[in-house]
N, CA, C and O atoms as a GROMACS GRO file, in nm:
protein
  608
    1MET      N    1   1.364  -0.053  -2.087
    1MET     CA    2   1.431  -0.033  -1.949
    1MET      C    3   1.327   0.026  -1.846
    1MET      O    4   1.351  -0.010  -1.731
    2PHE      N    5   1.226   0.102  -1.857
    2PHE     CA    6   1.152   0.135  -1.776
    2PHE      C    7   1.060   0.038  -1.700
    2PHE      O    8   1.039   0.051  -1.579
    3ARG      N    9   1.006  -0.063  -1.775
    3ARG     CA   10   0.928  -0.178  -1.745
    3ARG      C   11   1.014  -0.281  -1.656
    3ARG      O   12   0.952  -0.356  -1.580
    4GLU      N   13   1.171  -0.289  -1.663
    4GLU     CA   14   1.203  -0.379  -1.610
    4GLU      C   15   1.276  -0.319  -1.466
    4GLU      O   16   1.345  -0.390  -1.393
    5THR      N   17   1.248  -0.192  -1.443
    5THR     CA   18   1.299  -0.127  -1.326
    5THR      C   19   1.164  -0.111  -1.253
    5THR      O   20   1.176  -0.130  -1.132
    6ILE      N   21   1.047  -0.082  -1.290
    6ILE     CA   22   0.911  -0.075  -1.214
    6ILE      C   23   0.867  -0.163  -1.137
    6ILE      O   24   0.797  -0.123  -1.044
    7ARG      N   25   0.885  -0.267  -1.145
    7ARG     CA   26   0.817  -0.387  -1.033
    7ARG      C   27   0.913  -0.359  -0.898
    7ARG      O   28   0.861  -0.353  -0.787
    8PRO      N   29   1.068  -0.340  -0.919
    8PRO     CA   30   1.153  -0.309  -0.794
    8PRO      C   31   1.093  -0.199  -0.693
    8PRO      O   32   1.057  -0.208  -0.575
    9ALA      N   33   1.097  -0.105  -0.773
    9ALA     CA   34   1.087   0.054  -0.724
    9ALA      C   35   0.949   0.040  -0.670
    9ALA      O   36   0.927   0.085  -0.558
   10LEU      N   37   0.836  -0.025  -0.749
   10LEU     CA   38   0.678  -0.038  -0.657
   10LEU      C   39   0.689  -0.139  -0.563
   10LEU      O   40   0.633  -0.122  -0.455
   11ILE      N   41   0.737  -0.218  -0.579
   11ILE     CA   42   0.724  -0.314  -0.440
   11ILE      C   43   0.790  -0.225  -0.345
   11ILE      O   44   0.714  -0.190  -0.255
   12ALA      N   45   0.899  -0.180  -0.337
   12ALA     CA   46   0.981  -0.117  -0.232
   12ALA      C   47   0.903  -0.010  -0.190
   12ALA      O   48   0.892  -0.018  -0.067
   13LEU      N   49   0.832   0.106  -0.241
   13LEU     CA   50   0.741   0.183  -0.211
   13LEU      C   51   0.618   0.129  -0.121
   13LEU      O   52   0.579   0.168  -0.012
   14VAL      N   53   0.558  -0.003  -0.226
   14VAL     CA   54   0.475  -0.054  -0.103
   14VAL      C   55   0.475  -0.093   0.008
   14VAL      O   56   0.384  -0.092   0.091
   15CYS      N   57   0.650  -0.156   0.020
   15CYS     CA   58   0.682  -0.218   0.140
   15CYS      C   59   0.682  -0.081   0.263
   15CYS      O   60   0.643  -0.079   0.380
   16CYS      N   61   0.736   0.011   0.185
   16CYS     CA   62   0.759   0.114   0.322
   16CYS      C   63   0.618   0.180   0.334
   16CYS      O   64   0.598   0.228   0.445
   17VAL      N   65   0.524   0.191   0.253
   17VAL     CA   66   0.401   0.233   0.312
   17VAL      C   67   0.348   0.129   0.402
   17VAL      O   68   0.283   0.157   0.503
   18CYS      N   69   0.375   0.015   0.366
   18CYS     CA   70   0.328  -0.111   0.484
   18CYS      C   71   0.336  -0.064   0.588
   18CYS      O   72   0.246  -0.038   0.668
   19LEU      N   73   0.503  -0.040   0.601
   19LEU     CA   74   0.541  -0.014   0.754
   19LEU      C   75   0.478   0.059   0.811
   19LEU      O   76   0.432   0.030   0.921
   20SER      N   77   0.461   0.168   0.758
   20SER     CA   78   0.445   0.308   0.793
   20SER      C   79   0.278   0.302   0.847
   20SER      O   80   0.224   0.372   0.932
   21VAL      N   81   0.222   0.193   0.764
   21VAL     CA   82   0.089   0.185   0.809
   21VAL      C   83   0.066   0.090   0.938
   21VAL      O   84  -0.023   0.110   1.021
   22SER      N   85   0.164  -0.021   0.943
   22SER     CA   86   0.151  -0.109   1.062
   22SER      C   87   0.186  -0.013   1.187
   22SER      O   88   0.125  -0.026   1.293
   23ALA      N   89   0.296   0.092   1.168
   23ALA     CA   90   0.324   0.173   1.281
   23ALA      C   91   0.196   0.286   1.330
   23ALA      O   92   0.199   0.364   1.425
   24ALA      N   93   0.099   0.268   1.241
   24ALA     CA   94   0.026   0.369   1.246
   24ALA      C   95  -0.072   0.299   1.319
   24ALA      O   96  -0.110   0.347   1.426
   25SER      N   97  -0.108   0.215   1.287
   25SER     CA   98  -0.241   0.134   1.304
   25SER      C   99  -0.206   0.075   1.458
   25SER      O  100  -0.290   0.069   1.547
   26ALA      N  101  -0.080   0.037   1.471
   26ALA     CA  102  -0.029   0.000   1.634
   26ALA      C  103  -0.072   0.123   1.714
   26ALA      O  104  -0.118   0.114   1.828
   27GLN      N  105  -0.054   0.234   1.650
   27GLN     CA  106  -0.068   0.338   1.793
   27GLN      C  107  -0.248   0.360   1.774
   27GLN      O  108  -0.296   0.404   1.878
   28SER      N  109  -0.313   0.346   1.703
   28SER     CA  110  -0.453   0.401   1.703
   28SER      C  111  -0.544   0.300   1.640
   28SER      O  112  -0.522   0.238   1.536
   29ASP      N  113  -0.668   0.292   1.730
   29ASP     CA  114  -0.789   0.230   1.664
   29ASP      C  115  -0.884   0.294   1.500
   29ASP      O  116  -0.943   0.227   1.415
   30GLU      N  117  -0.860   0.469   1.514
   30GLU     CA  118  -0.876   0.521   1.439
   30GLU      C  119  -0.816   0.441   1.273
   30GLU      O  120  -0.722   0.364   1.253
   31GLN      N  121  -0.912   0.496   1.184
   31GLN     CA  122  -0.880   0.462   1.044
   31GLN      C  123  -0.817   0.575   1.006
   31GLN      O  124  -0.858   0.690   1.019
   32PRO      N  125  -0.674   0.522   0.938
   32PRO     CA  126  -0.576   0.649   0.888
   32PRO      C  127  -0.625   0.720   0.769
   32PRO      O  128  -0.698   0.684   0.676
   33PRO      N  129  -0.556   0.851   0.802
   33PRO     CA  130  -0.604   0.963   0.712
   33PRO      C  131  -0.566   0.936   0.519
   33PRO      O  132  -0.555   1.021   0.430
   34PHE      N  133  -0.558   0.821   0.515
   34PHE     CA  134  -0.518   0.753   0.384
   34PHE      C  135  -0.578   0.627   0.340
   34PHE      O  136  -0.552   0.566   0.236
   35GLU      N  137  -0.656   0.598   0.423
   35GLU     CA  138  -0.751   0.484   0.366
   35GLU      C  139  -0.794   0.442   0.258
   35GLU      O  140  -0.787   0.328   0.210
   36ASP      N  141  -0.855   0.564   0.205
   36ASP     CA  142  -0.892   0.570   0.048
   36ASP      C  143  -0.792   0.532  -0.055
   36ASP      O  144  -0.812   0.473  -0.161
   37ASP      N  145  -0.669   0.582   0.001
   37ASP     CA  146  -0.560   0.576  -0.084
   37ASP      C  147  -0.527   0.416  -0.100
   37ASP      O  148  -0.518   0.360  -0.209
   38LEU      N  149  -0.512   0.354   0.029
   38LEU     CA  150  -0.470   0.211   0.040
   38LEU      C  151  -0.584   0.109  -0.017
   38LEU      O  152  -0.565  -0.005  -0.058
   39LEU      N  153  -0.727   0.190  -0.009
   39LEU     CA  154  -0.815   0.118  -0.106
   39LEU      C  155  -0.790   0.123  -0.219
   39LEU      O  156  -0.803   0.017  -0.279
   40ARG      N  157  -0.750   0.227  -0.287
   40ARG     CA  158  -0.746   0.194  -0.435
   40ARG      C  159  -0.586   0.138  -0.486
   40ARG      O  160  -0.552   0.103  -0.599
   41LEU      N  161  -0.498   0.145  -0.349
   41LEU     CA  162  -0.384   0.053  -0.386
   41LEU      C  163  -0.414  -0.099  -0.384
   41LEU      O  164  -0.374  -0.178  -0.470
   42ALA      N  165  -0.481  -0.127  -0.288
   42ALA     CA  166  -0.552  -0.267  -0.331
   42ALA      C  167  -0.616  -0.294  -0.466
   42ALA      O  168  -0.582  -0.399  -0.520
   43GLU      N  169  -0.711  -0.211  -0.535
   43GLU     CA  170  -0.759  -0.212  -0.637
   43GLU      C  171  -0.648  -0.242  -0.746
   43GLU      O  172  -0.654  -0.348  -0.807
   44ILE      N  173  -0.545  -0.152  -0.774
   44ILE     CA  174  -0.441  -0.145  -0.836
   44ILE      C  175  -0.364  -0.268  -0.847
   44ILE      O  176  -0.315  -0.304  -0.954
   45ILE      N  177  -0.349  -0.352  -0.705
   45ILE     CA  178  -0.282  -0.463  -0.670
   45ILE      C  179  -0.364  -0.573  -0.745
   45ILE      O  180  -0.318  -0.638  -0.839
   46GLY      N  181  -0.478  -0.586  -0.699
   46GLY     CA  182  -0.569  -0.665  -0.791
   46GLY      C  183  -0.576  -0.678  -0.929
   46GLY      O  184  -0.598  -0.785  -0.985
   47ALA      N  185  -0.557  -0.559  -0.992
   47ALA     CA  186  -0.570  -0.544  -1.140
   47ALA      C  187  -0.417  -0.601  -1.196
   47ALA      O  188  -0.410  -0.679  -1.290
   48LEU      N  189  -0.300  -0.551  -1.126
   48LEU     CA  190  -0.172  -0.576  -1.156
   48LEU      C  191  -0.169  -0.769  -1.174
   48LEU      O  192  -0.126  -0.845  -1.260
   49GLU      N  193  -0.249  -0.790  -1.027
   49GLU     CA  194  -0.214  -0.949  -1.026
   49GLU      C  195  -0.290  -1.051  -1.157
   49GLU      O  196  -0.273  -1.170  -1.182
   50TYR      N  197  -0.360  -0.970  -1.210
   50TYR     CA  198  -0.410  -1.040  -1.326
   50TYR      C  199  -0.344  -1.002  -1.452
   50TYR      O  200  -0.305  -1.088  -1.530
   51LEU      N  201  -0.330  -0.871  -1.476
   51LEU     CA  202  -0.296  -0.838  -1.594
   51LEU      C  203  -0.141  -0.879  -1.637
   51LEU      O  204  -0.110  -0.920  -1.748
   52HIS      N  205  -0.023  -0.850  -1.491
   52HIS     CA  206   0.088  -0.874  -1.531
   52HIS      C  207   0.084  -1.023  -1.578
   52HIS      O  208   0.097  -1.024  -1.700
   53PRO      N  209   0.073  -1.119  -1.540
   53PRO     CA  210   0.080  -1.235  -1.584
   53PRO      C  211   0.027  -1.242  -1.742
   53PRO      O  212   0.083  -1.310  -1.828
   54LEU      N  213  -0.088  -1.162  -1.764
   54LEU     CA  214  -0.161  -1.175  -1.879
   54LEU      C  215  -0.071  -1.143  -1.964
   54LEU      O  216  -0.057  -1.223  -2.057
   55CYS      N  217   0.014  -1.025  -1.962
   55CYS     CA  218   0.087  -0.953  -2.071
   55CYS      C  219   0.240  -1.021  -2.062
   55CYS      O  220   0.333  -0.978  -2.130
   56ALA      N  221   0.251  -1.115  -1.983
   56ALA     CA  222   0.396  -1.187  -1.971
   56ALA      C  223   0.482  -1.085  -1.895
   56ALA      O  224   0.583  -1.056  -1.959
   57ARG      N  225   0.471  -1.026  -1.783
   57ARG     CA  226   0.558  -0.936  -1.721
   57ARG      C  227   0.595  -1.011  -1.576
   57ARG      O  228   0.706  -1.007  -1.524
   58GLN      N  229   0.507  -1.064  -1.535
   58GLN     CA  230   0.562  -1.160  -1.407
   58GLN      C  231   0.450  -1.240  -1.395
   58GLN      O  232   0.339  -1.238  -1.449
   59LYS      N  233   0.507  -1.315  -1.309
   59LYS     CA  234   0.441  -1.497  -1.298
   59LYS      C  235   0.329  -1.420  -1.206
   59LYS      O  236   0.339  -1.306  -1.160
   60THR      N  237   0.187  -1.539  -1.186
   60THR     CA  238   0.100  -1.518  -1.104
   60THR      C  239   0.149  -1.549  -1.005
   60THR      O  240   0.219  -1.649  -0.987
   61GLY      N  241   0.105  -1.431  -0.890
   61GLY     CA  242   0.097  -1.446  -0.771
   61GLY      C  243   0.221  -1.354  -0.699
   61GLY      O  244   0.260  -1.392  -0.588
   62VAL      N  245   0.276  -1.250  -0.750
   62VAL     CA  246   0.385  -1.136  -0.719
   62VAL      C  247   0.266  -1.068  -0.696
   62VAL      O  248   0.273  -1.082  -0.574
   63TRP      N  249   0.169  -1.010  -0.709
   63TRP     CA  250   0.100  -0.923  -0.658
   63TRP      C  251   0.003  -0.971  -0.540
   63TRP      O  252  -0.016  -0.896  -0.445
   64LYS      N  253  -0.038  -1.054  -0.545
   64LYS     CA  254  -0.105  -1.162  -0.469
   64LYS      C  255  -0.016  -1.123  -0.331
   64LYS      O  256  -0.076  -1.087  -0.230
   65ALA      N  257   0.107  -1.130  -0.332
   65ALA     CA  258   0.199  -1.136  -0.186
   65ALA      C  259   0.218  -1.025  -0.176
   65ALA      O  260   0.246  -0.992  -0.060
   66GLU      N  261   0.214  -0.914  -0.273
   66GLU     CA  262   0.213  -0.774  -0.203
   66GLU      C  263   0.072  -0.727  -0.140
   66GLU      O  264   0.064  -0.661  -0.037
   67MET      N  265  -0.026  -0.766  -0.210
   67MET     CA  266  -0.155  -0.782  -0.115
   67MET      C  267  -0.166  -0.819   0.034
   67MET      O  268  -0.227  -0.762   0.125
   68ALA      N  269  -0.074  -0.955   0.035
   68ALA     CA  270  -0.080  -0.980   0.192
   68ALA      C  271   0.007  -0.910   0.268
   68ALA      O  272   0.000  -0.921   0.391
   69ASN      N  273   0.094  -0.833   0.213
   69ASN     CA  274   0.165  -0.757   0.304
   69ASN      C  275   0.098  -0.652   0.332
   69ASN      O  276   0.106  -0.615   0.450
   70LEU      N  277   0.018  -0.576   0.244
   70LEU     CA  278  -0.038  -0.471   0.247
   70LEU      C  279  -0.167  -0.510   0.362
   70LEU      O  280  -0.191  -0.430   0.453
   71LEU      N  281  -0.245  -0.636   0.350
   71LEU     CA  282  -0.320  -0.670   0.455
   71LEU      C  283  -0.259  -0.687   0.596
   71LEU      O  284  -0.293  -0.620   0.694
   72ASP      N  285  -0.150  -0.797   0.596
   72ASP     CA  286  -0.067  -0.732   0.710
   72ASP      C  287  -0.032  -0.596   0.815
   72ASP      O  288  -0.012  -0.579   0.936
   73SER      N  289  -0.039  -0.525   0.713
   73SER     CA  290  -0.033  -0.345   0.733
   73SER      C  291  -0.128  -0.319   0.825
   73SER      O  292  -0.113  -0.289   0.943
   74VAL      N  293  -0.268  -0.338   0.735
   74VAL     CA  294  -0.350  -0.270   0.814
   74VAL      C  295  -0.421  -0.291   0.954
   74VAL      O  296  -0.501  -0.225   1.019
   75GLY      N  297  -0.346  -0.433   0.977
   75GLY     CA  298  -0.388  -0.486   1.141
   75GLY      C  299  -0.522  -0.564   1.121
   75GLY      O  300  -0.565  -0.603   1.012
   76ALA      N  301  -0.586  -0.584   1.252
   76ALA     CA  302  -0.636  -0.706   1.247
   76ALA      C  303  -0.768  -0.664   1.242
   76ALA      O  304  -0.843  -0.754   1.280
   77ASP      N  305  -0.831  -0.554   1.208
   77ASP     CA  306  -0.948  -0.537   1.247
   77ASP      C  307  -1.039  -0.624   1.099
   77ASP      O  308  -1.008  -0.609   0.981
   78PRO      N  309  -1.120  -0.685   1.136
   78PRO     CA  310  -1.191  -0.794   1.049
   78PRO      C  311  -1.219  -0.685   0.920
   78PRO      O  312  -1.169  -0.691   0.808
   79ALA      N  313  -1.318  -0.582   0.975
   79ALA     CA  314  -1.405  -0.519   0.865
   79ALA      C  315  -1.314  -0.448   0.805
   79ALA      O  316  -1.333  -0.468   0.685
   80ARG      N  317  -1.214  -0.366   0.819
   80ARG     CA  318  -1.114  -0.311   0.758
   80ARG      C  319  -1.049  -0.389   0.647
   80ARG      O  320  -1.023  -0.344   0.536
   81ARG      N  321  -1.021  -0.545   0.701
   81ARG     CA  322  -0.919  -0.632   0.626
   81ARG      C  323  -1.046  -0.656   0.513
   81ARG      O  324  -1.013  -0.642   0.395
   82ALA      N  325  -1.174  -0.686   0.539
   82ALA     CA  326  -1.268  -0.718   0.457
   82ALA      C  327  -1.274  -0.617   0.336
   82ALA      O  328  -1.299  -0.653   0.222
   83ARG      N  329  -1.251  -0.496   0.370
   83ARG     CA  330  -1.285  -0.375   0.299
   83ARG      C  331  -1.150  -0.403   0.161
   83ARG      O  332  -1.176  -0.404   0.041
   84HIS      N  333  -1.049  -0.417   0.206
   84HIS     CA  334  -0.923  -0.408   0.145
   84HIS      C  335  -0.914  -0.549   0.006
   84HIS      O  336  -0.876  -0.549  -0.112
   85ILE      N  337  -0.963  -0.637   0.086
   85ILE     CA  338  -0.984  -0.788   0.017
   85ILE      C  339  -1.107  -0.775  -0.116
   85ILE      O  340  -1.093  -0.819  -0.230
   86ALA      N  341  -1.214  -0.711  -0.068
   86ALA     CA  342  -1.309  -0.675  -0.188
   86ALA      C  343  -1.254  -0.563  -0.267
   86ALA      O  344  -1.312  -0.540  -0.373
   87HIS      N  345  -1.182  -0.509  -0.244
   87HIS     CA  346  -1.143  -0.419  -0.338
   87HIS      C  347  -1.060  -0.463  -0.432
   87HIS      O  348  -1.081  -0.424  -0.547
   88TYR      N  349  -0.953  -0.549  -0.408
   88TYR     CA  350  -0.844  -0.626  -0.471
   88TYR      C  351  -0.918  -0.731  -0.544
   88TYR      O  352  -0.869  -0.752  -0.655
   89ASN      N  353  -1.031  -0.812  -0.512
   89ASN     CA  354  -1.096  -0.904  -0.584
   89ASN      C  355  -1.197  -0.850  -0.674
   89ASN      O  356  -1.230  -0.915  -0.773
   90GLN      N  357  -1.253  -0.726  -0.645
   90GLN     CA  358  -1.348  -0.669  -0.720
   90GLN      C  359  -1.274  -0.621  -0.881
   90GLN      O  360  -1.335  -0.627  -0.988
   91ALA      N  361  -1.138  -0.577  -0.864
   91ALA     CA  362  -1.068  -0.554  -0.952
   91ALA      C  363  -0.997  -0.630  -1.044
   91ALA      O  364  -0.970  -0.600  -1.160
   92TYR      N  365  -0.958  -0.764  -0.962
   92TYR     CA  366  -0.940  -0.836  -1.008
   92TYR      C  367  -1.041  -0.909  -1.108
   92TYR      O  368  -1.003  -0.946  -1.220
   93ALA      N  369  -1.166  -0.929  -1.066
   93ALA     CA  370  -1.238  -1.004  -1.146
   93ALA      C  371  -1.316  -0.885  -1.274
   93ALA      O  372  -1.360  -0.928  -1.380
   94ARG      N  373  -1.318  -0.798  -1.252
   94ARG     CA  374  -1.366  -0.670  -1.366
   94ARG      C  375  -1.248  -0.709  -1.478
   94ARG      O  376  -1.281  -0.731  -1.595
   95PHE      N  377  -1.114  -0.716  -1.435
   95PHE     CA  378  -1.026  -0.710  -1.571
   95PHE      C  379  -1.036  -0.868  -1.603
   95PHE      O  380  -1.003  -0.879  -1.722
   96THR      N  381  -1.064  -0.987  -1.554
   96THR     CA  382  -1.074  -1.095  -1.622
   96THR      C  383  -1.200  -1.094  -1.677
   96THR      O  384  -1.224  -1.208  -1.716
   97GLN      N  385  -1.298  -1.013  -1.701
   97GLN     CA  386  -1.424  -1.000  -1.772
   97GLN      C  387  -1.376  -0.910  -1.874
   97GLN      O  388  -1.409  -0.945  -1.987
   98LEU      N  389  -1.317  -0.818  -1.868
   98LEU     CA  390  -1.290  -0.717  -1.964
   98LEU      C  391  -1.155  -0.789  -2.080
   98LEU      O  392  -1.153  -0.775  -2.202
   99HIS      N  393  -1.079  -0.846  -2.015
   99HIS     CA  394  -0.951  -0.873  -2.060
   99HIS      C  395  -0.883  -1.020  -2.101
   99HIS      O  396  -0.832  -1.085  -2.009
  100ARG      N  397  -0.882  -1.066  -2.216
  100ARG     CA  398  -0.855  -1.212  -2.233
  100ARG      C  399  -0.765  -1.243  -2.286
  100ARG      O  400  -0.732  -1.360  -2.307
  101SER      N  401  -0.690  -1.117  -2.327
  101SER     CA  402  -0.542  -1.141  -2.416
  101SER      C  403  -0.467  -1.016  -2.400
  101SER      O  404  -0.538  -0.916  -2.401
  102CYS      N  405  -0.348  -0.998  -2.387
  102CYS     CA  406  -0.307  -0.874  -2.376
  102CYS      C  407  -0.288  -0.805  -2.526
  102CYS      O  408  -0.246  -0.850  -2.632
  103THR      N  409  -0.331  -0.700  -2.493
  103THR     CA  410  -0.396  -0.597  -2.618
  103THR      C  411  -0.271  -0.455  -2.597
  103THR      O  412  -0.192  -0.439  -2.504
  104GLU      N  413  -0.294  -0.367  -2.726
  104GLU     CA  414  -0.235  -0.261  -2.673
  104GLU      C  415  -0.274  -0.212  -2.560
  104GLU      O  416  -0.204  -0.198  -2.460
  105VAL      N  417  -0.429  -0.175  -2.579
  105VAL     CA  418  -0.503  -0.134  -2.449
  105VAL      C  419  -0.466  -0.198  -2.316
  105VAL      O  420  -0.447  -0.123  -2.220
  106THR      N  421  -0.455  -0.311  -2.303
  106THR     CA  422  -0.404  -0.381  -2.170
  106THR      C  423  -0.288  -0.341  -2.135
  106THR      O  424  -0.277  -0.306  -2.017
  107THR      N  425  -0.188  -0.336  -2.208
  107THR     CA  426  -0.035  -0.267  -2.192
  107THR      C  427  -0.062  -0.147  -2.156
  107THR      O  428  -0.006  -0.113  -2.052
  108LYS      N  429  -0.143  -0.053  -2.216
  108LYS     CA  430  -0.165   0.075  -2.164
  108LYS      C  431  -0.237   0.090  -2.058
  108LYS      O  432  -0.236   0.203  -2.009
  109ILE      N  433  -0.306   0.003  -2.001
  109ILE     CA  434  -0.357   0.007  -1.840
  109ILE      C  435  -0.284  -0.055  -1.737
  109ILE      O  436  -0.298  -0.034  -1.616
  110VAL      N  437  -0.203  -0.134  -1.792
  110VAL     CA  438  -0.095  -0.169  -1.681
  110VAL      C  439   0.016  -0.069  -1.671
  110VAL      O  440   0.068  -0.063  -1.559
  111ASP      N  441   0.065   0.012  -1.765
  111ASP     CA  442   0.117   0.113  -1.748
  111ASP      C  443   0.105   0.236  -1.650
  111ASP      O  444   0.182   0.284  -1.568
  112ILE      N  445  -0.031   0.268  -1.695
  112ILE     CA  446  -0.077   0.376  -1.619
  112ILE      C  447  -0.121   0.308  -1.455
  112ILE      O  448  -0.108   0.392  -1.366
  113TYR      N  449  -0.163   0.190  -1.415
  113TYR     CA  450  -0.167   0.129  -1.307
  113TYR      C  451  -0.032   0.121  -1.214
  113TYR      O  452  -0.032   0.110  -1.091
  114GLU      N  453   0.079   0.129  -1.297
  114GLU     CA  454   0.224   0.090  -1.228
  114GLU      C  455   0.231   0.254  -1.200
  114GLU      O  456   0.233   0.294  -1.084
  115LYS      N  457   0.232   0.323  -1.286
  115LYS     CA  458   0.233   0.486  -1.246
  115LYS      C  459   0.165   0.534  -1.119
  115LYS      O  460   0.225   0.591  -1.028
  116GLU      N  461   0.047   0.508  -1.117
  116GLU     CA  462  -0.074   0.537  -1.022
  116GLU      C  463  -0.012   0.447  -0.902
  116GLU      O  464   0.006   0.524  -0.808
  117ALA      N  465   0.016   0.356  -0.877
  117ALA     CA  466   0.053   0.294  -0.795
  117ALA      C  467   0.198   0.359  -0.728
  117ALA      O  468   0.208   0.394  -0.610
  118ILE      N  469   0.286   0.365  -0.809
  118ILE     CA  470   0.414   0.447  -0.729
  118ILE      C  471   0.361   0.598  -0.681
  118ILE      O  472   0.389   0.646  -0.571
  119VAL      N  473   0.280   0.666  -0.783
  119VAL     CA  474   0.218   0.807  -0.698
  119VAL      C  475   0.183   0.791  -0.602
  119VAL      O  476   0.228   0.873  -0.522
  120LEU      N  477   0.089   0.686  -0.541
  120LEU     CA  478   0.028   0.677  -0.448
  120LEU      C  479   0.081   0.643  -0.344
  120LEU      O  480   0.044   0.684  -0.234
  121THR      N  481   0.192   0.550  -0.366
  121THR     CA  482   0.274   0.526  -0.233
  121THR      C  483   0.375   0.609  -0.216
  121THR      O  484   0.369   0.658  -0.103
  122ARG      N  485   0.485   0.654  -0.288
  122ARG     CA  486   0.533   0.770  -0.242
  122ARG      C  487   0.449   0.911  -0.165
  122ARG      O  488   0.485   0.979  -0.069
  123GLN      N  489   0.344   0.919  -0.238
  123GLN     CA  490   0.250   1.031  -0.155
  123GLN      C  491   0.219   0.981  -0.013
  123GLN      O  492   0.239   1.058   0.081
  124MET      N  493   0.170   0.854   0.010
  124MET     CA  494   0.157   0.811   0.141
  124MET      C  495   0.286   0.791   0.222
  124MET      O  496   0.277   0.795   0.344
  125ALA      N  497   0.388   0.772   0.173
  125ALA     CA  498   0.515   0.738   0.248
  125ALA      C  499   0.560   0.859   0.270
  125ALA      O  500   0.587   0.892   0.386
  126ASN      N  501   0.576   0.944   0.170
  126ASN     CA  502   0.595   1.085   0.209
  126ASN      C  503   0.543   1.177   0.316
  126ASN      O  504   0.599   1.257   0.390
  127GLU      N  505   0.424   1.141   0.301
  127GLU     CA  506   0.297   1.206   0.409
  127GLU      C  507   0.318   1.156   0.507
  127GLU      O  508   0.338   1.244   0.591
  128PHE      N  509   0.327   1.028   0.561
  128PHE     CA  510   0.290   0.988   0.660
  128PHE      C  511   0.445   0.959   0.749
  128PHE      O  512   0.453   0.989   0.868
  129ARG      N  513   0.548   0.902   0.681
  129ARG     CA  514   0.663   0.900   0.710
  129ARG      C  515   0.704   0.969   0.835
  129ARG      O  516   0.699   0.920   0.948
  130PRO      N  517   0.743   1.081   0.804
  130PRO     CA  518   0.762   1.200   0.893
  130PRO      C  519   0.705   1.178   1.071
  130PRO      O  520   0.764   1.178   1.179
  131LEU      N  521   0.564   1.161   1.029
  131LEU     CA  522   0.492   1.111   1.154
  131LEU      C  523   0.510   1.017   1.220
  131LEU      O  524   0.480   1.019   1.340
  132VAL      N  525   0.555   0.928   1.174
  132VAL     CA  526   0.621   0.791   1.250
  132VAL      C  527   0.734   0.799   1.301
  132VAL      O  528   0.748   0.762   1.418
  133GLN      N  529   0.843   0.847   1.228
  133GLN     CA  530   0.956   0.883   1.250
  133GLN      C  531   0.940   0.980   1.374
  133GLN      O  532   0.989   0.932   1.477
  134GLN      N  533   0.894   1.080   1.387
  134GLN     CA  534   0.902   1.171   1.487
  134GLN      C  535   0.832   1.095   1.604
  134GLN      O  536   0.893   1.121   1.708
  135GLU      N  537   0.724   1.007   1.626
  135GLU     CA  538   0.679   0.959   1.747
  135GLU      C  539   0.797   0.869   1.789
  135GLU      O  540   0.802   0.833   1.907
  136VAL      N  541   0.912   0.822   1.685
  136VAL     CA  542   1.010   0.669   1.745
  136VAL      C  543   1.099   0.774   1.782
  136VAL      O  544   1.143   0.754   1.895
  137LEU      N  545   1.140   0.875   1.728
  137LEU     CA  546   1.232   0.968   1.815
  137LEU      C  547   1.244   1.030   1.914
  137LEU      O  548   1.352   1.052   1.970
  138GLU      N  549   1.099   1.080   1.964
  138GLU     CA  550   1.088   1.164   2.054
  138GLU      C  551   1.001   1.066   2.164
  138GLU      O  552   0.882   1.057   2.134
  139PRO      N  553   1.025   1.023   2.236
  139PRO     CA  554   0.970   0.934   2.344
  139PRO      C  555   0.898   1.077   2.431
  139PRO      O  556   0.926   1.196   2.450
  140VAL      N  557   0.787   0.976   2.468
  140VAL     CA  558   0.713   1.080   2.557
  140VAL      C  559   0.779   1.075   2.733
  140VAL      O  560   0.835   0.987   2.798
  141GLN      N  561   0.746   1.188   2.757
  141GLN     CA  562   0.838   1.202   2.912
  141GLN      C  563   0.730   1.176   3.005
  141GLN      O  564   0.615   1.219   3.006
  142ALA      N  565   0.803   1.082   3.098
  142ALA     CA  566   0.693   1.088   3.233
  142ALA      C  567   0.671   1.214   3.320
  142ALA      O  568   0.758   1.302   3.327
  143GLU      N  569   0.584   1.220   3.370
  143GLU     CA  570   0.523   1.323   3.423
  143GLU      C  571   0.622   1.362   3.510
  143GLU      O  572   0.669   1.476   3.499
  144ASP      N  573   0.676   1.263   3.622
  144ASP     CA  574   0.805   1.332   3.697
  144ASP      C  575   0.904   1.404   3.619
  144ASP      O  576   0.934   1.517   3.659
  145ASP      N  577   0.968   1.353   3.502
  145ASP     CA  578   1.052   1.445   3.446
  145ASP      C  579   1.040   1.565   3.389
  145ASP      O  580   1.139   1.637   3.378
  146VAL      N  581   0.902   1.608   3.340
  146VAL     CA  582   0.858   1.721   3.304
  146VAL      C  583   0.859   1.796   3.416
  146VAL      O  584   0.929   1.898   3.410
  147ASP      N  585   0.789   1.769   3.538
  147ASP     CA  586   0.781   1.836   3.673
  147ASP      C  587   0.922   1.882   3.725
  147ASP      O  588   0.941   1.987   3.787
  148ALA      N  589   1.007   1.802   3.696
  148ALA     CA  590   1.154   1.844   3.733
  148ALA      C  591   1.215   1.930   3.657
  148ALA      O  592   1.297   2.006   3.708
  149ASN      N  593   1.190   1.935   3.537
  149ASN     CA  594   1.238   2.031   3.419
  149ASN      C  595   1.167   2.106   3.427
  149ASN      O  596   1.210   2.186   3.343
  150SER      N  597   1.045   2.166   3.482
  150SER     CA  598   0.963   2.288   3.458
  150SER      C  599   1.052   2.368   3.633
  150SER      O  600   1.099   2.482   3.632
  151ALA      N  601   1.053   2.308   3.716
  151ALA     CA  602   1.138   2.344   3.843
  151ALA      C  603   1.236   2.408   3.819
  151ALA      O  604   1.230   2.519   3.873
  152ASN      N  605   1.338   2.388   3.754
  152ASN     CA  606   1.486   2.454   3.724
  152ASN      C  607   1.454   2.566   3.659
  152ASN      O  608   1.542   2.642   3.620
   0.00000   0.00000   0.00000
């Protein structure tokens, strides 16, 4: 039962984080404070892209599509995109060398990575979503409006 519900929950959380990251990237050229978490998430997605089909949990390409969403959210900075791609590819390659079939250890690794991805995405969404919502809900006042309000 847990395994059947983990994928939709994880994908929904990844999409939520991607939307938040997209909004932040558009507002600033600075690296977001959770860049290390995003890089770890890229590693987890790379590992799951290899391990899920190996253990017959999903078809190949499901997590690759999620990585594409994550890359879209990090913006157009080529160096930043390259770092995320490198983390994804390194994890994928590492697991292709270590796991040739689905074993009990492989299944435990998948479970651990799925849980870690959920924790990371929830943490990022909870910490960052309020900042994005605040900026959307509170538009910047024009200087004339501020002067008029202070005169009253």
